[in-house]
Kinemage of the C-alpha trace (Angstrom):
@kinemage 1
@onewidth
@group {chain A} dominant
@subgroup {mainchain}
@vectorlist {calphas} color= white
{ca met a 1} P 62.069 133.126 133.383
{ca ser a 2} L 58.863 131.360 134.337
{ca ala a 3} L 58.813 127.568 134.029
{ca lys a 4} L 55.830 128.081 131.745
{ca lys a 5} L 57.901 129.964 129.163
{ca arg a 6} L 60.960 129.110 127.083
{ca lys a 7} L 63.316 131.238 125.053
{ca leu a 8} L 63.828 130.557 121.348
{ca ala a 9} L 66.083 132.098 118.702
{ca ala a 10} L 66.223 131.869 114.909
{ca ile a 11} L 68.924 133.060 112.531
{ca asp a 12} L 68.199 133.541 108.836
{ca met a 13} L 71.441 133.917 106.870
{ca gly a 14} L 69.885 135.502 103.821
{ca ser a 15} L 71.678 136.431 100.640
{ca asn a 16} L 71.406 140.166 101.358
{ca ser a 17} L 70.917 140.464 105.128
{ca phe a 18} L 71.372 138.228 108.159
{ca his a 19} L 68.537 138.299 110.707
{ca leu a 20} L 68.431 137.173 114.344
{ca leu a 21} L 65.060 136.891 116.067
{ca met a 22} L 64.777 136.142 119.778
{ca ala a 23} L 61.470 135.190 121.334
{ca glu a 24} L 59.761 133.448 124.192
{ca val a 25} L 56.906 130.983 123.975
{ca ser a 26} L 54.366 129.933 126.575
{ca met a 27} L 54.433 126.246 127.451
{ca thr a 28} L 50.726 126.247 128.278
{ca gly a 29} L 47.649 126.423 126.097
{ca phe a 30} L 47.060 125.501 122.467
{ca phe a 31} L 48.635 126.904 119.292
{ca pro a 32} L 51.709 128.491 120.897
{ca lys a 33} L 52.790 131.716 119.232
{ca pro a 34} L 56.290 133.058 119.942
{ca arg a 35} L 56.430 136.566 121.364
{ca ile a 36} L 59.305 138.438 119.702
{ca ile a 37} L 61.620 139.988 122.290
{ca ala a 38} L 64.353 141.353 120.020
{ca arg a 39} L 65.243 141.626 116.338
{ca his a 40} L 68.729 142.124 114.942
{ca lys a 41} L 69.456 142.696 111.257
{ca gln a 42} L 72.699 143.374 109.455
{ca lys a 43} L 73.433 143.938 105.777
{ca val a 44} L 75.993 141.302 104.828
{ca arg a 45} L 75.385 141.214 101.050
{ca leu a 46} L 76.635 137.649 100.737
{ca ala a 47} L 75.251 137.374 97.193
{ca asp a 48} L 77.196 140.513 96.261
{ca gly a 49} L 80.345 138.448 96.722
{ca leu a 50} L 79.412 135.812 94.114
{ca asp a 51} L 81.709 135.922 91.090
{ca asp a 52} L 81.105 134.372 87.658
{ca asn a 53} L 82.137 130.985 89.052
{ca asp a 54} L 79.769 131.310 92.054
{ca his a 55} L 82.717 131.703 94.419
{ca ile a 56} L 81.925 134.024 97.341
{ca asp a 57} L 84.785 136.482 97.810
{ca asp a 58} L 86.784 137.277 100.949
{ca ala a 59} L 85.088 140.644 101.514
{ca ala a 60} L 81.637 139.041 101.729
{ca ile a 61} L 82.986 136.264 103.965
{ca ser a 62} L 84.503 138.868 106.280
{ca arg a 63} L 81.158 140.703 106.503
{ca gly a 64} L 79.476 137.418 107.376
{ca ile a 65} L 82.017 136.634 110.093
{ca asp a 66} L 81.636 140.095 111.640
{ca cys a 67} L 77.854 139.727 111.736
{ca leu a 68} L 77.906 136.212 113.198
{ca asn a 69} L 80.349 137.321 115.897
{ca leu a 70} L 77.800 139.939 116.973
{ca phe a 71} L 74.966 137.406 116.835
{ca ala a 72} L 76.998 134.937 118.936
{ca lys a 73} L 77.391 137.562 121.673
{ca glu a 74} L 73.661 138.315 121.616
{ca leu a 75} L 72.828 134.611 121.880
{ca glu a 76} L 75.245 134.148 124.764
{ca arg a 77} L 73.437 136.870 126.689
{ca phe a 78} L 70.011 135.548 125.730
{ca gln a 79} L 70.570 131.904 126.780
{ca ala a 80} L 67.928 130.386 124.495
{ca tyr a 81} L 66.467 126.953 125.152
{ca ser a 82} L 66.512 126.213 121.410
{ca val a 83} L 68.264 127.912 118.461
{ca lys a 84} L 67.865 127.192 114.750
{ca val a 85} L 70.186 128.616 112.074
{ca val a 86} L 69.557 128.336 108.336
{ca ala a 87} L 71.305 129.668 105.241
{ca thr a 88} L 69.638 130.226 101.883
{ca ala a 89} L 70.350 130.840 98.204
{ca ala a 90} L 73.807 132.443 98.330
{ca leu a 91} L 75.249 129.505 100.251
{ca arg a 92} L 73.244 127.052 98.132
{ca lys a 93} L 74.940 128.496 95.050
{ca ala a 94} L 78.438 128.980 96.479
{ca ser a 95} L 81.163 126.845 94.909
{ca asn a 96} L 83.185 127.318 98.126
{ca gln a 97} L 80.208 126.236 100.238
{ca lys a 98} L 82.087 123.665 102.374
{ca glu a 99} L 84.783 126.160 103.390
{ca leu a 100} L 82.206 128.849 104.135
{ca leu a 101} L 80.050 126.549 106.224
{ca glu a 102} L 83.007 125.468 108.362
{ca thr a 103} L 84.070 129.101 108.886
{ca phe a 104} L 80.593 130.370 109.748
{ca glu a 105} L 79.789 127.454 112.070
{ca ser a 106} L 83.080 127.940 113.891
{ca thr a 107} L 82.355 131.657 114.281
{ca leu a 108} L 78.805 131.182 115.545
{ca gly a 109} L 79.430 128.037 117.565
{ca leu a 110} L 76.272 126.429 116.186
{ca pro a 111} L 75.363 124.116 113.296
{ca ile a 112} L 74.020 125.835 110.173
{ca glu a 113} L 71.552 124.131 107.855
{ca ile a 114} L 71.684 125.109 104.192
{ca ile a 115} L 68.052 124.672 103.233
{ca thr a 116} L 66.624 123.843 99.823
{ca gly a 117} L 64.601 126.361 97.868
{ca glu a 118} L 61.405 124.406 98.557
{ca arg a 119} L 62.132 124.339 102.292
{ca glu a 120} L 62.803 128.076 102.169
{ca ala a 121} L 59.438 128.600 100.479
{ca glu a 122} L 57.685 126.505 103.163
{ca leu a 123} L 59.258 128.558 105.959
{ca ile a 124} L 58.422 131.853 104.251
{ca tyr a 125} L 54.792 130.795 103.949
{ca ala a 126} L 54.713 129.719 107.602
{ca gly a 127} L 56.215 133.071 108.597
{ca val a 128} L 53.685 135.030 106.554
{ca cys a 129} L 50.827 133.037 108.090
{ca ser a 130} L 52.189 133.768 111.571
{ca ala a 131} L 52.062 137.518 110.853
{ca ser a 132} L 49.028 137.838 108.573
{ca gln a 133} L 45.565 136.345 108.527
{ca cys a 134} L 45.795 133.713 105.768
{ca arg a 135} L 42.263 132.333 105.963
{ca asp a 136} L 41.593 132.019 102.235
{ca asp a 137} L 43.600 131.477 99.058
{ca val a 138} L 46.730 133.640 99.061
{ca leu a 139} L 49.774 134.136 96.852
{ca val a 140} L 53.001 134.921 98.705
{ca ile a 141} L 56.081 136.376 96.981
{ca asp a 142} L 59.480 136.837 98.634
{ca ile a 143} L 62.247 138.457 96.569
{ca gly a 144} L 65.530 137.693 98.295
{ca gly a 145} L 69.071 138.590 97.377
{ca ala a 146} L 69.755 135.511 95.246
{ca ser a 147} L 66.424 133.702 94.925
{ca thr a 148} L 62.716 134.433 94.721
{ca glu a 149} L 60.127 132.226 96.394
{ca ile a 150} L 56.523 132.104 95.188
{ca ile a 151} L 53.926 130.180 97.169
{ca ala a 152} L 50.198 129.686 96.618
{ca gly a 153} L 48.308 128.356 99.597
{ca asn a 154} L 45.051 128.206 101.487
{ca gly a 155} L 45.013 129.114 105.161
{ca thr a 156} L 48.139 127.625 106.724
{ca gln a 157} L 48.569 125.046 103.951
{ca ala a 158} L 51.129 125.822 101.227
{ca asn a 159} L 50.094 124.096 98.003
{ca val a 160} L 52.271 125.374 95.129
{ca leu a 161} L 55.863 126.193 96.055
{ca asn a 162} L 58.751 127.242 93.832
{ca ser a 163} L 62.123 128.859 94.399
{ca leu a 164} L 63.486 130.632 91.331
{ca asp a 165} L 67.108 131.448 90.598
{ca met a 166} L 66.768 135.228 90.632
{ca gly a 167} L 67.142 137.824 93.354
{ca cys a 168} L 67.528 141.567 93.819
{ca val a 169} L 71.307 141.470 94.436
{ca val a 170} L 72.022 139.016 91.620
{ca phe a 171} L 69.853 140.944 89.128
{ca gln a 172} L 71.294 144.285 90.233
{ca asn a 173} L 74.827 143.019 89.588
{ca arg a 174} L 73.881 141.342 86.327
{ca phe a 175} L 71.857 144.099 84.674
{ca phe a 176} L 72.679 147.341 86.531
{ca lys a 177} L 76.165 146.714 87.882
{ca arg a 178} L 77.717 149.935 86.573
{ca gly a 179} L 74.792 151.940 87.874
{ca ala a 180} L 73.305 152.845 84.495
{ca ile a 181} L 69.523 152.549 84.200
{ca his a 182} L 68.149 152.683 80.658
{ca pro a 183} L 65.278 151.053 78.742
{ca asp a 184} L 67.400 148.222 77.319
{ca asn a 185} L 68.879 146.778 80.499
{ca thr a 186} L 65.603 147.318 82.350
{ca glu a 187} L 63.696 145.378 79.701
{ca gln a 188} L 66.347 142.643 79.700
{ca ala a 189} L 65.930 142.213 83.455
{ca ile a 190} L 62.125 142.088 83.175
{ca gln a 191} L 62.175 139.603 80.298
{ca thr a 192} L 64.711 137.346 82.048
{ca ala a 193} L 62.524 137.203 85.149
{ca ala a 194} L 59.399 136.592 83.057
{ca thr a 195} L 61.102 133.665 81.306
{ca leu a 196} L 61.928 132.079 84.673
{ca ile a 197} L 58.383 132.331 86.065
{ca glu a 198} L 56.518 131.476 82.844
{ca pro a 199} L 56.773 127.626 83.180
{ca tyr a 200} L 55.001 127.800 86.555
{ca ala a 201} L 52.384 130.468 85.804
{ca lys a 202} L 49.599 128.018 84.949
{ca asp a 203} L 49.976 126.155 88.258
{ca tyr a 204} L 49.553 129.364 90.245
{ca gln a 205} L 46.648 130.611 88.163
{ca gln a 206} L 44.832 127.284 88.491
{ca his a 207} L 45.240 127.475 92.268
{ca gly a 208} L 44.018 131.069 92.390
{ca trp a 209} L 44.215 133.653 95.160
{ca leu a 210} L 42.225 136.395 96.811
{ca arg a 211} L 45.230 138.334 98.145
{ca val a 212} L 48.846 138.753 97.077
{ca leu a 213} L 51.281 139.264 99.972
{ca gly a 214} L 54.859 140.443 99.511
{ca ala a 215} L 57.521 139.511 102.053
{ca ser a 216} L 60.948 141.053 101.574
{ca gly a 217} L 62.989 144.227 101.577
{ca thr a 218} L 61.846 145.050 98.042
{ca phe a 219} L 58.204 145.063 99.139
{ca arg a 220} L 58.941 147.075 102.270
{ca ala a 221} L 60.864 149.641 100.195
{ca leu a 222} L 57.944 149.986 97.780
{ca asn a 223} L 55.514 150.361 100.658
{ca glu a 224} L 57.663 153.124 102.174
{ca ile a 225} L 57.831 154.976 98.830
{ca ala a 226} L 54.085 154.584 98.276
{ca thr a 227} L 53.314 155.842 101.789
{ca ala a 228} L 55.587 158.873 101.357
{ca glu a 229} L 53.967 159.656 98.005
{ca lys a 230} L 50.452 159.081 99.394
{ca gln a 231} L 49.864 156.322 96.853
{ca pro a 232} L 46.593 154.672 97.984
{ca ala a 233} L 47.431 151.132 96.808
{ca leu a 234} L 50.348 149.056 95.585
{ca thr a 235} L 49.481 148.194 91.992
{ca gln a 236} L 51.148 146.852 88.882
{ca ser a 237} L 50.436 150.086 87.007
{ca trp a 238} L 52.010 152.225 89.764
{ca leu a 239} L 55.083 149.961 89.814
{ca gly a 240} L 55.403 150.297 86.040
{ca glu a 241} L 55.321 154.092 86.392
{ca leu a 242} L 57.949 153.932 89.150
{ca ile a 243} L 60.240 151.907 86.886
{ca gln a 244} L 59.863 154.539 84.152
{ca arg a 245} L 60.773 157.243 86.668
{ca cys a 246} L 63.899 155.248 87.568
{ca ile a 247} L 64.851 155.099 83.883
{ca gln a 248} L 64.404 158.871 83.650
{ca gln a 249} L 66.763 159.377 86.600
{ca gly a 250} L 69.318 157.326 84.683
{ca lys a 251} L 71.700 156.202 87.445
{ca val a 252} L 71.324 154.068 90.543
{ca glu a 253} L 73.020 156.735 92.656
{ca his a 254} L 70.569 159.342 91.328
{ca leu a 255} L 67.457 157.458 92.486
{ca asn a 256} L 65.731 159.914 94.756
{ca phe a 257} L 62.206 159.073 95.845
{ca ala a 258} L 60.554 160.152 99.053
{ca gly a 259} L 60.636 157.201 101.429
{ca leu a 260} L 63.534 155.399 99.698
{ca arg a 261} L 66.206 154.453 102.229
{ca asp a 262} L 69.881 154.692 101.270
{ca asp a 263} L 70.533 151.028 102.056
{ca arg a 264} L 67.812 149.960 99.614
{ca arg a 265} L 68.767 152.229 96.705
{ca ala a 266} L 71.669 149.963 95.684
{ca val a 267} L 69.433 146.943 94.920
{ca leu a 268} L 66.097 148.604 94.104
{ca met a 269} L 66.191 148.054 90.332
{ca gly a 270} L 67.049 144.380 90.708
{ca gly a 271} L 64.065 143.843 92.979
{ca ile a 272} L 61.422 145.883 91.184
{ca thr a 273} L 62.185 144.492 87.715
{ca ile a 274} L 61.725 140.968 89.098
{ca leu a 275} L 58.481 141.974 90.779
{ca phe a 276} L 57.107 143.711 87.705
{ca ala a 277} L 57.764 140.587 85.623
{ca leu a 278} L 55.980 138.409 88.198
{ca leu a 279} L 52.961 140.707 88.370
{ca lys a 280} L 52.628 140.857 84.569
{ca thr a 281} L 53.135 137.121 84.019
{ca leu a 282} L 50.725 136.094 86.780
{ca asn a 283} L 48.191 138.865 85.950
{ca val a 284} L 48.357 140.459 89.402
{ca asp a 285} L 46.869 143.952 89.567
{ca glu a 286} L 47.335 144.755 93.264
{ca phe a 287} L 49.501 143.485 96.122
{ca glu a 288} L 50.037 144.026 99.846
{ca val a 289} L 53.053 143.909 102.152
{ca thr a 290} L 53.401 141.536 105.103
{ca thr a 291} L 55.851 141.659 108.003
{ca gly a 292} L 56.240 137.880 108.226
{ca ala a 293} L 59.143 136.092 106.552
{ca leu a 294} L 61.428 133.070 106.819
{ca arg a 295} L 62.706 133.780 110.359
{ca glu a 296} L 59.173 134.072 111.737
{ca gly a 297} L 58.453 130.726 110.090
{ca leu a 298} L 61.489 129.210 111.795
{ca leu a 299} L 60.352 130.491 115.179
{ca ala a 300} L 56.818 129.206 114.646
{ca gln a 301} L 58.108 125.730 113.817
{ca leu a 302} L 60.503 125.744 116.783
{ca ala a 303} L 57.609 126.682 119.056
{ca asn a 304} L 55.504 123.841 117.689
{ca gln a 305} L 58.336 121.350 118.243
{ca ile a 306} L 59.044 122.185 121.859
{ca thr a 307} L 55.389 122.452 122.888
{ca ala a 308} L 54.186 119.344 121.011
């Protein structure tokens, strides 16, 4: 490794998947941008383990331990100069948070920071800006497993940030747990999400935006379906039609769209009902998909720290 480069790693312990990004950054020049060397992702479904008392069950803990054991081996081989690990909404909510944190830190051999919803939103915005050109006013939406972050900003500056207590895994388990998809539970999910975003709608609309960027598995799944179906743009009206097609198919296990991956089918309804509510409440007609997310934001901030 050249003396002019350093290795960095970031772990995002999300509520649905855990992500490990490994990168290197040049120690010369201005505005250092990490170059991603490897990405590792594993479905852990931590939020799936939350019971009615917000206690994460043993099965979800075991999945988390297995994943972090793999990540620890990757990090040992990588020998990063700096590593940052954060956990998000599922661990924020967990009533057995202290026990979980001790177990996961012992497994990984590194400290884990449980970040606030606002901090999560800041990192998501930073990650989106590192992957997309955010020169003007933008609205960024990230639908996670247990929370949804909505950020309005200009360029690299995030101005309106909120983290809402709703996510694709939590909504899937709450409204579609037995797999049935019908008009009533679909409408309940949409209305619940709309009620949560409504108090903040005016702030976002006053800020305004020229582009809406989606950062999460829900958005990537929709983009893959739209591409397979040769849908020219991701729009609110198309999403509404897709939801009606899901209702017609009647069961989660029956969802069968070109481009829909098996690992996304199980939480699709939770994610798209949240998104539809956000688009309607905020009067968004069209949206795009970005590759940037929280872990890219972590890497960008690490790079800035060590090259400052």
